[in-house]
Backbone as CSV, one residue per row, in Angstrom:
resi,resn,N_x,N_y,N_z,CA_x,CA_y,CA_z,C_x,C_y,C_z
1,UNK,-76.705,-96.772,61.144,-75.412,-96.653,61.832,-74.428,-97.641,61.211
2,UNK,-73.264,-97.107,60.761,-72.359,-97.972,60.018,-70.914,-97.508,60.152
3,UNK,-70.009,-98.447,59.911,-68.582,-98.169,59.795,-68.237,-98.288,58.314
4,UNK,-67.838,-97.175,57.695,-67.676,-97.144,56.243,-66.262,-96.680,55.869
5,UNK,-65.623,-97.449,54.988,-64.342,-97.052,54.413,-64.611,-96.092,53.268
6,UNK,-63.987,-94.918,53.300,-64.194,-93.880,52.288,-62.961,-93.758,51.410
7,UNK,-63.150,-93.683,50.093,-62.042,-93.588,49.136,-62.308,-92.449,48.165
8,UNK,-61.329,-91.558,48.000,-61.449,-90.449,47.048,-60.181,-90.344,46.215
9,UNK,-60.341,-90.412,44.893,-59.180,-90.316,43.998,-59.543,-89.575,42.721
10,UNK,-60.551,-88.717,42.779,-61.040,-88.020,41.587,-60.147,-86.851,41.186
11,UNK,-59.387,-86.300,42.127,-58.499,-85.169,41.852,-57.070,-85.551,42.220
12,UNK,-56.182,-84.573,42.319,-54.802,-84.849,42.707,-54.695,-85.319,44.150
13,UNK,-55.709,-85.031,44.950,-55.718,-85.460,46.346,-56.025,-86.949,46.426
14,UNK,-55.166,-87.696,47.095,-55.422,-89.105,47.379,-55.858,-89.185,48.836
15,UNK,-57.089,-89.643,49.074,-57.664,-89.557,50.416,-58.402,-90.838,50.767
16,UNK,-58.127,-91.357,51.961,-58.806,-92.546,52.483,-59.186,-92.264,53.930
17,UNK,-60.397,-92.645,54.318,-60.844,-92.413,55.686,-61.795,-93.524,56.109
18,UNK,-62.049,-93.581,57.401,-63.070,-94.471,57.943,-64.031,-93.613,58.746
19,UNK,-65.317,-93.728,58.408,-66.350,-92.955,59.092,-67.195,-93.876,59.957
20,UNK,-67.539,-93.399,61.129,-68.398,-94.129,62.054,-69.665,-93.320,62.255
21,UNK,-70.787,-93.867,61.821,-72.073,-93.176,61.941,-72.045,-91.785,61.309
22,UNK,-71.352,-91.675,60.162,-71.324,-90.416,59.429,-70.293,-89.410,59.885
23,UNK,-69.413,-89.812,60.813,-68.361,-88.922,61.316,-67.001,-89.580,61.087
24,UNK,-66.058,-88.844,60.527,-64.738,-89.400,60.230,-63.999,-89.729,61.527
25,UNK,-63.562,-91.000,61.633,-62.840,-91.459,62.820,-61.337,-91.412,62.604
26,UNK,-60.874,-91.680,61.363,-59.453,-91.606,61.038,-59.318,-91.358,59.545
27,UNK,-58.227,-90.696,59.157,-58.064,-90.288,57.758,-56.585,-90.216,57.392
28,UNK,-56.283,-90.555,56.142,-54.943,-90.396,55.572,-55.123,-89.773,54.201
29,UNK,-54.392,-88.705,53.927,-54.493,-88.118,52.600,-53.251,-87.341,52.232
30,UNK,-53.027,-87.259,50.927,-51.877,-86.546,50.389,-52.369,-85.459,49.460
31,UNK,-51.711,-84.318,49.478,-52.063,-83.225,48.571,-50.856,-82.874,47.702
32,UNK,-50.129,-83.905,47.277,-49.005,-83.684,46.375,-49.479,-83.009,45.096
33,UNK,-48.563,-82.312,44.441,-48.911,-81.647,43.195,-49.178,-82.647,42.081
34,UNK,-48.454,-83.769,42.077,-48.662,-84.758,41.033,-49.639,-85.831,41.496
35,UNK,-50.246,-86.509,40.530,-51.150,-87.610,40.861,-50.326,-88.774,41.406
36,UNK,-50.773,-89.343,42.537,-50.015,-90.413,43.185,-50.924,-91.505,43.721
37,UNK,-52.091,-91.667,43.115,-53.059,-92.626,43.642,-52.559,-94.067,43.556
38,UNK,-51.926,-94.425,42.440,-51.442,-95.794,42.281,-50.407,-96.129,43.340
39,UNK,-49.634,-95.130,43.732,-48.576,-95.320,44.729,-49.124,-95.326,46.155
40,UNK,-50.122,-94.486,46.443,-50.502,-94.229,47.833,-51.823,-94.844,48.289
41,UNK,-52.770,-95.057,47.380,-54.113,-95.423,47.812,-54.156,-96.693,48.654
42,UNK,-53.604,-97.781,48.141,-53.655,-99.043,48.898,-52.786,-98.979,50.147
43,UNK,-51.731,-98.165,50.097,-50.885,-97.979,51.283,-51.688,-97.317,52.402
44,UNK,-52.427,-96.276,52.052,-53.257,-95.592,53.047,-54.331,-96.515,53.602
45,UNK,-54.940,-97.319,52.718,-55.947,-98.269,53.176,-55.348,-99.240,54.190
46,UNK,-54.177,-99.763,53.866,-53.531,-100.727,54.763,-53.142,-100.083,56.088
47,UNK,-52.654,-98.847,56.037,-52.240,-98.161,57.267,-53.420,-97.941,58.207
48,UNK,-54.575,-97.564,57.652,-55.747,-97.352,58.508,-56.286,-98.678,59.053
49,UNK,-56.320,-99.682,58.188,-56.923,-100.951,58.586,-56.021,-101.779,59.494
50,UNK,-54.723,-101.522,59.448,-53.807,-102.251,60.329,-53.414,-101.415,61.541
51,UNK,-53.834,-100.150,61.536,-53.514,-99.261,62.648,-54.736,-98.960,63.488
52,UNK,-55.333,-97.770,63.320,-56.470,-97.370,64.158,-57.664,-98.326,64.066
53,UNK,-57.797,-99.022,62.929,-58.991,-99.833,62.730,-58.699,-101.332,62.782
54,UNK,-57.581,-101.720,63.248,-57.195,-103.134,63.256,-58.189,-103.967,64.078
55,UNK,-58.690,-105.040,63.457,-59.590,-105.962,64.145,-61.036,-105.522,64.212
56,UNK,-61.345,-104.324,63.685,-62.723,-103.831,63.737,-63.441,-104.124,62.419
57,UNK,-64.754,-104.152,62.469,-65.575,-104.528,61.322,-65.954,-103.312,60.484
58,UNK,-65.924,-103.500,59.165,-66.433,-102.491,58.247,-67.740,-102.982,57.645
59,UNK,-68.680,-102.056,57.448,-69.992,-102.424,56.923,-70.142,-102.137,55.438
60,UNK,-69.311,-101.237,54.901,-69.438,-100.864,53.490,-68.207,-100.065,53.074
61,UNK,-68.084,-99.886,51.747,-67.064,-99.002,51.182,-67.785,-97.950,50.357
62,UNK,-67.392,-96.686,50.525,-67.936,-95.594,49.710,-66.811,-95.018,48.866
63,UNK,-67.030,-94.940,47.573,-66.015,-94.409,46.668,-66.553,-93.164,45.972
64,UNK,-65.678,-92.196,45.774,-66.042,-91.000,45.019,-66.044,-91.390,43.549
65,UNK,-67.203,-91.299,42.897,-67.337,-91.921,41.578,-67.235,-90.958,40.400
66,UNK,-66.892,-89.699,40.630,-66.672,-88.789,39.524,-67.718,-87.671,39.466
67,UNK,-67.499,-86.781,38.493,-66.435,-86.810,37.485,-65.071,-86.503,38.077
68,UNK,-64.042,-86.641,37.226,-62.694,-86.382,37.703,-61.658,-87.016,36.804
69,UNK,-60.471,-87.215,37.341,-59.369,-87.827,36.602,-59.747,-89.243,36.181
70,UNK,-59.621,-89.547,34.897,-59.952,-90.889,34.408,-59.150,-91.952,35.150
71,UNK,-57.828,-91.752,35.196,-56.978,-92.738,35.844,-57.261,-92.824,37.330
72,UNK,-57.405,-91.681,37.978,-57.687,-91.668,39.408,-58.985,-92.379,39.744
73,UNK,-60.024,-92.128,38.956,-61.320,-92.772,39.201,-61.227,-94.281,39.019
74,UNK,-60.482,-94.722,38.018,-60.337,-96.162,37.782,-59.593,-96.830,38.937
75,UNK,-58.556,-96.168,39.438,-57.786,-96.725,40.546,-58.661,-96.830,41.799
76,UNK,-59.376,-95.754,42.116,-60.232,-95.762,43.297,-61.351,-96.780,43.199
77,UNK,-61.973,-96.885,42.016,-63.055,-97.839,41.821,-62.565,-99.272,41.930
78,UNK,-61.413,-99.554,41.333,-60.862,-100.910,41.395,-60.557,-101.321,42.828
79,UNK,-59.963,-100.406,43.593,-59.638,-100.707,44.994,-60.911,-100.927,45.810
80,UNK,-61.916,-100.094,45.582,-63.166,-100.204,46.331,-63.899,-101.500,46.007
81,UNK,-64.011,-101.818,44.729,-64.710,-103.039,44.327,-63.979,-104.280,44.826
82,UNK,-62.654,-104.267,44.725,-61.885,-105.411,45.203,-62.069,-105.650,46.685
83,UNK,-62.086,-104.579,47.452,-62.267,-104.708,48.900,-63.671,-105.216,49.228
84,UNK,-64.661,-104.718,48.493,-66.047,-105.169,48.723,-66.205,-106.648,48.391
85,UNK,-65.650,-107.079,47.262,-65.728,-108.489,46.885,-65.061,-109.370,47.935
86,UNK,-63.867,-108.957,48.384,-63.095,-109.776,49.323,-63.768,-109.879,50.682
87,UNK,-64.499,-108.850,51.070,-65.091,-108.821,52.409,-66.612,-108.966,52.415
88,UNK,-67.177,-109.162,51.220,-68.622,-109.376,51.082,-69.428,-108.259,51.744
89,UNK,-69.076,-107.020,51.397,-69.787,-105.852,51.909,-70.216,-104.984,50.725
90,UNK,-71.226,-104.134,50.889,-71.764,-103.356,49.767,-70.893,-102.147,49.402
91,UNK,-71.117,-101.681,48.170,-70.416,-100.519,47.630,-71.383,-99.350,47.518
92,UNK,-70.911,-98.170,47.950,-71.681,-96.924,47.877,-70.915,-95.941,46.992
93,UNK,-71.602,-95.185,46.173,-70.969,-94.172,45.326,-71.448,-92.779,45.722
94,UNK,-70.500,-91.847,45.812,-70.815,-90.443,46.126,-70.157,-89.569,45.062
95,UNK,-70.917,-88.696,44.437,-70.382,-87.827,43.384,-69.348,-86.850,43.915
96,UNK,-68.306,-86.615,43.122,-67.231,-85.727,43.555,-67.689,-84.272,43.662
97,UNK,-68.529,-83.823,42.750,-69.009,-82.439,42.813,-69.936,-82.245,44.006
98,UNK,-70.782,-83.243,44.258,-71.634,-83.167,45.444,-70.776,-83.108,46.714
99,UNK,-69.740,-83.930,46.775,-68.878,-83.946,47.959,-68.214,-82.593,48.177
100,UNK,-67.781,-81.952,47.098,-67.166,-80.630,47.229,-68.184,-79.618,47.745
101,UNK,-69.395,-79.682,47.234,-70.457,-78.785,47.712,-70.751,-79.032,49.184
102,UNK,-70.792,-80.297,49.583,-71.052,-80.639,50.983,-69.932,-80.143,51.889
103,UNK,-68.688,-80.259,51.412,-67.555,-79.767,52.187,-67.596,-78.268,52.377
104,UNK,-67.952,-77.557,51.310,-68.072,-76.099,51.403,-69.186,-75.713,52.363
105,UNK,-70.306,-76.411,52.255,-71.447,-76.132,53.123,-71.090,-76.351,54.588
106,UNK,-70.234,-77.336,54.826,-69.814,-77.628,56.201,-68.774,-76.632,56.710
107,UNK,-67.755,-76.356,55.898,-66.642,-75.526,56.344,-66.987,-74.043,56.412
108,UNK,-67.885,-73.604,55.530,-68.203,-72.170,55.460,-69.689,-71.917,55.717
109,UNK,-70.263,-72.725,56.588,-71.707,-72.644,56.859,-72.137,-71.248,57.286
110,UNK,-71.309,-70.549,58.041,-71.677,-69.223,58.542,-71.694,-68.161,57.451
111,UNK,-71.056,-68.457,56.308,-70.977,-67.487,55.217,-72.017,-67.726,54.129
112,UNK,-72.770,-68.821,54.248,-73.716,-69.192,53.195,-75.145,-68.977,53.689
113,UNK,-75.840,-68.069,53.039,-77.232,-67.783,53.407,-78.155,-68.844,52.817
114,UNK,-79.369,-68.891,53.314,-80.321,-69.937,52.919,-80.668,-69.892,51.440
115,UNK,-80.619,-68.708,50.819,-80.979,-68.597,49.410,-79.765,-68.478,48.494
116,UNK,-78.546,-68.693,49.027,-77.340,-68.689,48.207,-77.231,-69.997,47.422
117,UNK,-76.396,-69.978,46.392,-76.132,-71.173,45.594,-74.683,-71.613,45.750
118,UNK,-74.449,-72.903,45.570,-73.107,-73.475,45.646,-72.807,-74.145,44.312
119,UNK,-71.681,-73.753,43.696,-71.275,-74.361,42.433,-69.851,-74.898,42.565
120,UNK,-69.692,-76.217,42.704,-68.355,-76.806,42.675,-67.885,-76.932,41.232
121,UNK,-66.586,-76.704,41.008,-66.024,-76.774,39.660,-64.739,-77.570,39.684
122,UNK,-64.637,-78.529,38.787,-63.456,-79.373,38.705,-62.710,-79.087,37.407
123,UNK,-61.402,-78.969,37.505,-60.563,-78.703,36.343,-60.691,-79.845,35.335
124,UNK,-61.057,-79.501,34.090,-61.143,-80.494,33.024,-60.155,-80.165,31.904
125,UNK,-59.098,-79.428,32.258,-58.018,-79.032,31.343,-58.438,-77.893,30.428
126,UNK,-57.436,-77.183,29.947,-57.618,-75.971,29.162,-58.559,-75.028,29.919
127,UNK,-59.532,-74.453,29.245,-60.476,-73.566,29.935,-61.817,-74.255,30.167
128,UNK,-61.787,-75.576,30.263,-63.015,-76.333,30.496,-63.073,-76.807,31.940
129,UNK,-64.280,-76.861,32.486,-64.496,-77.360,33.843,-65.707,-78.283,33.838
130,UNK,-65.777,-79.148,34.858,-66.994,-79.882,35.169,-67.645,-79.154,36.339
131,UNK,-68.940,-78.927,36.264,-69.598,-78.199,37.338,-70.986,-78.762,37.580
132,UNK,-71.537,-78.428,38.730,-72.934,-78.719,39.059,-73.416,-77.580,39.943
133,UNK,-74.723,-77.457,40.071,-75.275,-76.350,40.855,-76.178,-76.902,41.960
134,UNK,-75.969,-76.416,43.189,-76.741,-76.851,44.348,-77.248,-75.624,45.105
135,UNK,-78.364,-75.804,45.828,-78.769,-74.735,46.735,-78.076,-74.935,48.083
136,UNK,-78.351,-74.052,49.027,-77.664,-74.110,50.318,-78.036,-75.342,51.129
137,UNK,-79.108,-76.015,50.731,-79.535,-77.246,51.405,-79.001,-78.484,50.680
138,UNK,-78.101,-78.260,49.704,-77.437,-79.307,48.921,-78.382,-80.074,48.007
139,UNK,-79.487,-79.455,47.647,-80.352,-80.050,46.627,-79.783,-79.710,45.259
140,UNK,-79.669,-80.718,44.396,-79.108,-80.503,43.065,-80.085,-79.722,42.192
141,UNK,-79.629,-78.584,41.674,-80.439,-77.746,40.793,-80.061,-77.945,39.335
142,UNK,-78.780,-78.220,39.089,-78.303,-78.550,37.736,-77.356,-79.725,37.851
143,UNK,-77.582,-80.744,37.038,-76.762,-81.956,37.080,-75.349,-81.657,36.570
144,UNK,-74.369,-82.478,36.932,-72.996,-82.277,36.455,-72.928,-82.153,34.938
145,UNK,-72.165,-81.170,34.487,-72.019,-80.918,33.052,-70.650,-80.300,32.798
146,UNK,-70.254,-80.288,31.538,-68.995,-79.668,31.146,-69.258,-78.244,30.662
147,UNK,-68.313,-77.347,30.913,-68.465,-75.945,30.525,-67.121,-75.376,30.093
148,UNK,-67.082,-74.780,28.907,-65.909,-74.023,28.480,-66.085,-72.609,29.018
149,UNK,-65.193,-72.195,29.894,-65.371,-70.944,30.628,-64.864,-69.745,29.838
150,UNK,-65.758,-68.811,29.602,-65.408,-67.482,29.114,-66.392,-66.518,29.752
151,UNK,-66.264,-65.259,29.478,-67.107,-64.267,30.140,-68.589,-64.508,29.870
152,UNK,-68.930,-64.863,28.645,-70.335,-65.050,28.282,-70.937,-66.286,28.950
153,UNK,-70.225,-67.426,28.881,-70.757,-68.657,29.467,-70.832,-68.552,30.984
154,UNK,-69.861,-67.880,31.588,-69.856,-67.721,33.041,-71.049,-66.905,33.514
155,UNK,-71.371,-65.834,32.809,-72.507,-65.005,33.200,-73.813,-65.775,33.098
156,UNK,-73.909,-66.694,32.147,-75.118,-67.500,32.002,-75.272,-68.453,33.177
157,UNK,-74.180,-69.075,33.600,-74.221,-70.005,34.721,-74.435,-69.269,36.037
158,UNK,-73.788,-68.099,36.183,-73.825,-67.368,37.449,-74.768,-66.175,37.382
159,UNK,-75.943,-66.400,36.820,-76.895,-65.295,36.680,-77.657,-65.028,37.968
160,UNK,-77.445,-65.861,38.996,-78.145,-65.680,40.265,-77.436,-64.635,41.124
161,UNK,-78.103,-64.208,42.196,-77.607,-63.104,43.003,-76.316,-63.432,43.752
162,UNK,-76.275,-64.569,44.442,-75.126,-64.892,45.289,-74.709,-66.340,45.042
163,UNK,-73.498,-66.525,44.536,-73.010,-67.850,44.174,-71.656,-68.092,44.836
164,UNK,-71.525,-69.238,45.497,-70.268,-69.641,46.118,-69.594,-70.676,45.222
165,UNK,-68.353,-70.399,44.832,-67.610,-71.283,43.939,-66.510,-72.002,44.708
166,UNK,-66.326,-73.285,44.399,-65.291,-74.060,45.062,-64.773,-75.113,44.081
167,UNK,-63.516,-75.495,44.216,-62.965,-76.551,43.377,-61.710,-76.111,42.654
168,UNK,-60.969,-77.103,42.121,-59.717,-76.768,41.446,-59.946,-76.163,40.065
169,UNK,-61.193,-76.141,39.596,-61.495,-75.446,38.354,-61.713,-73.963,38.552
170,UNK,-61.877,-73.543,39.796,-62.135,-72.135,40.087,-60.863,-71.303,39.968
171,UNK,-59.771,-71.833,40.485,-58.526,-71.061,40.521,-58.046,-70.683,39.129
172,UNK,-58.089,-71.627,38.189,-57.546,-71.331,36.858,-58.411,-70.336,36.086
173,UNK,-59.685,-70.217,36.482,-60.592,-69.284,35.810,-60.963,-68.105,36.704
174,UNK,-60.161,-67.858,37.725,-60.487,-66.849,38.732,-60.706,-65.463,38.132
175,UNK,-59.932,-65.120,37.105,-60.056,-63.786,36.510,-61.457,-63.577,35.934
176,UNK,-62.017,-64.614,35.343,-63.366,-64.524,34.780,-64.399,-64.427,35.896
177,UNK,-64.255,-65.282,36.912,-65.245,-65.332,37.983,-65.231,-64.069,38.843
178,UNK,-64.064,-63.532,39.108,-63.956,-62.339,39.949,-64.618,-61.125,39.309
179,UNK,-64.759,-61.155,37.991,-65.368,-60.018,37.290,-66.888,-60.046,37.360
180,UNK,-67.456,-61.135,37.889,-68.909,-61.271,37.947,-69.394,-60.935,39.349
181,UNK,-70.242,-59.942,39.458,-70.742,-59.502,40.754,-71.549,-60.611,41.434
182,UNK,-71.305,-60.785,42.727,-72.068,-61.759,43.492,-71.408,-63.108,43.655
183,UNK,-70.265,-63.326,43.005,-69.573,-64.602,43.151,-68.557,-64.529,44.292
184,UNK,-68.485,-65.600,45.078,-67.534,-65.714,46.177,-66.688,-66.953,45.933
185,UNK,-65.369,-66.788,45.865,-64.466,-67.896,45.577,-63.911,-68.467,46.871
186,UNK,-63.922,-69.802,46.990,-63.420,-70.477,48.187,-62.294,-71.432,47.823
187,UNK,-61.293,-71.504,48.682,-60.162,-72.420,48.495,-60.367,-73.622,49.413
188,UNK,-60.634,-74.782,48.821,-60.927,-75.968,49.623,-60.574,-77.219,48.828
189,UNK,-59.622,-78.011,49.331,-59.240,-79.257,48.675,-60.311,-80.320,48.889
190,UNK,-60.499,-81.173,47.890,-61.471,-82.254,47.998,-60.944,-83.338,48.931
191,UNK,-61.821,-83.895,49.773,-61.412,-84.857,50.788,-62.502,-85.894,51.019
192,UNK,-62.096,-87.082,51.461,-63.073,-88.096,51.847,-63.929,-87.626,53.021
193,UNK,-63.430,-86.681,53.799,-64.195,-86.180,54.940,-65.548,-85.623,54.504
194,UNK,-65.629,-85.136,53.252,-66.868,-84.530,52.766,-67.878,-85.580,52.285
195,UNK,-67.465,-86.858,52.262,-68.337,-87.936,51.820,-69.098,-88.584,52.969
196,UNK,-68.631,-88.383,54.189,-69.079,-89.193,55.324,-70.592,-89.138,55.557
197,UNK,-71.157,-87.950,55.572,-72.592,-87.806,55.853,-73.438,-88.460,54.779
198,UNK,-73.104,-88.213,53.511,-73.883,-88.784,52.417,-73.716,-90.300,52.347
199,UNK,-72.514,-90.791,52.612,-72.292,-92.238,52.616,-73.144,-92.914,53.685
200,UNK,-73.227,-92.297,54.859,-74.053,-92.841,55.938,-75.528,-92.835,55.532
201,UNK,-75.982,-91.754,54.902,-77.381,-91.685,54.473,-77.687,-92.779,53.461
202,UNK,-76.794,-92.966,52.510,-77.018,-93.980,51.479,-76.968,-95.388,52.061
203,UNK,-76.114,-95.602,53.041,-76.073,-96.920,53.688,-77.408,-97.211,54.369
204,UNK,-77.912,-96.261,55.122,-79.171,-96.454,55.847,-80.353,-96.643,54.896
205,UNK,-80.249,-96.052,53.694,-81.316,-96.185,52.699,-81.078,-97.378,51.775
206,UNK,-80.005,-98.128,52.034,-79.642,-99.294,51.208,-79.480,-98.917,49.734
207,UNK,-78.877,-97.743,49.483,-78.620,-97.294,48.113,-77.234,-97.786,47.699
208,UNK,-77.156,-99.058,47.330,-75.890,-99.699,47.016,-75.728,-99.873,45.504
209,UNK,-74.460,-99.972,45.073,-74.150,-100.172,43.669,-74.021,-101.665,43.353
210,UNK,-74.210,-102.006,42.082,-74.005,-103.371,41.624,-72.505,-103.583,41.416
211,UNK,-71.893,-104.428,42.221,-70.442,-104.611,42.161,-69.964,-105.084,40.793
212,UNK,-70.751,-105.911,40.137,-70.323,-106.474,38.862,-70.317,-105.441,37.743
213,UNK,-71.235,-104.482,37.792,-71.415,-103.572,36.658,-71.096,-102.108,36.961
214,UNK,-70.777,-101.793,38.186,-70.528,-100.393,38.534,-69.308,-99.833,37.807
215,UNK,-69.450,-98.650,37.260,-68.363,-97.924,36.602,-68.374,-96.475,37.082
216,UNK,-67.213,-95.809,37.104,-67.184,-94.399,37.499,-67.969,-93.528,36.518
217,UNK,-68.364,-92.363,37.001,-69.071,-91.389,36.175,-68.031,-90.437,35.571
218,UNK,-67.611,-90.736,34.341,-66.558,-89.938,33.709,-67.083,-88.614,33.165
219,UNK,-68.362,-88.525,32.874,-69.032,-87.369,32.289,-68.739,-87.238,30.802
220,UNK,-67.442,-87.336,30.424,-67.078,-87.275,29.012,-66.284,-88.524,28.661
221,UNK,-66.387,-88.941,27.402,-65.625,-90.104,26.958,-64.136,-89.805,26.997
222,UNK,-63.373,-90.835,27.319,-61.921,-90.693,27.365,-61.370,-90.618,25.953
223,UNK,-60.546,-89.598,25.682,-59.895,-89.442,24.386,-58.389,-89.486,24.607
224,UNK,-57.722,-90.585,24.264,-56.291,-90.692,24.527,-55.489,-89.743,23.656
225,UNK,-54.384,-89.255,24.193,-53.503,-88.407,23.417,-52.567,-89.238,22.569
226,UNK,-51.809,-88.583,21.694,-50.862,-89.306,20.863,-49.702,-89.798,21.718
227,UNK,-49.268,-91.037,21.513,-48.147,-91.556,22.289,-46.874,-90.777,22.011
228,UNK,-46.074,-90.586,23.049,-44.801,-89.880,22.870,-43.795,-90.779,22.158
229,UNK,-42.998,-90.187,21.305,-41.976,-90.945,20.597,-40.803,-91.245,21.540
230,UNK,-40.332,-92.454,21.448,-39.180,-92.845,22.261,-37.906,-92.511,21.520
231,UNK,-36.957,-91.958,22.233,-35.671,-91.611,21.595,-34.829,-92.857,21.424
């Protein structure tokens, strides 16, 4: 049983929440089209901690550790580690793809049969996505990996009978996925609310990260683009 600060900045959604015993007690999040984590993340943290949670104790911080936006992950990780150091509390990491799968399993539980599969997909630019594969009980069947989506690669990944797809990588490749029989596309934004149950489980199991050495799971190395010329 724990009070855990939840931080998610892996996608365009900037989300902060506080969970009590695995249930979200209060939440602040933005779904702006542009990335705004540097502007909003610490503001949301302060609003929750000085408002609904003022004077109450936190037992840990859980951060969504990737894959996802390089900059977003760095901002979220820095805020989480700084808060843990300042308050002498442990850090918990929850994968972004797992969180999306957990959110889908929660929101659309009545539509997912016991032998169905869940595949969260995150936009990795162009026609590439980050994905992982889970069963309906959220057991990982395929670890997070990168995939360039075309008709051939999609059929290889979705060769099972019934697959539920979720994530911002699904929309941009919808034409490919809709052509494959047995796939069901879901519209669901990523949120800290989907981290609460797993964060509570990890806290109870003392599955904590090393504050000094913890880094986000980028999946792929960062390759900077060419700097823009100044006029």
